[in-house]
N, C-alpha and C positions, 0 to 999 in steps of 0.2 A: 203630748206626754211630757211630764216633768221628770227631770232626772237630776240627781244630785252630783255636784262636781266632786271628783275623787280627792281624798285627803292626801295632799302632797307629802306631808310628813310621815305618813304611814308607808308610802312608796319609798321615801328616802331611808327609812328604817329597814325596809326590805332589801334595799339595795346594799346597805351597810352589812346586813346578815349574810347576803350573797358574797359580798367582798371578803368577809372573814372566813366563809366556807372555802373560797378559792385559796386564800392564804394558808388555810389548814391543809388543803390538798397539795399545795406547793411544798409544804413541809414534809408530807408523806412521800412526795416524788423525791425530794432530797434524800430522805432516808432510804428509799429503794435504790437510788444511785449509789449511796454509800455501801449498802449491802452487796450490790452487784460488784462493785470494785473490790470489796473484801473477799468475795468469792473468787473473783478472777485472780486475785493475788494468792489465795490459797491453792488454786488449781495450777498456778504457775510452777509450784514446787512439787506437784504431783506427777510422777511419770506415767501414770495410767490415764491421765486426762487427755481427751482428744486435742489436737493442735488448734482446732477451731474454736475451742471453748473460751479461751481468754480474750481473743479479739471480739467475739460475739458478745461476751458479757460486757466488755468495755464499751462497745457501741451502744448496747442497751443502757448502760449507765449514762452515757453522754445524752441519749435521747431523754432519759428521766430528768436530767439536769436542765435540758432545754425546755422540757414541759414545765418544770418548776418555775423557770424564769417567765415563761409565757403566762402562767397562771398568776404570778405576782403582778405582772403588767396588767392583766385583765382586772385583778383585784384593785389596783390603784386607779385604773380608769373608772371603775364603778364608784370608788370613794370620792373621786373628783366630781363625777356627775352628780352624785348625791349632795356633795357640799355646794354645788352650783344651784341646786334647787332651794337652798336656804334663802 
């Protein structure tokens, strides 16, 4: 059976597309973190807000920031891998 070898450049382009999608997702996670912090700040001045709301929102914001950093790291790793294929 004869098979064709894969076109490496098409895989590189796909990796670069994936890397860009990860970077875009990282930006979204940064925005979610910003919104969560803003909500926490708003609730800090609201006497009706439950005590747990601000710390919970701040923890979630920190988790989003961590996820954004990890997504950027993964994107850079894919970009490096794609560049090594050249």
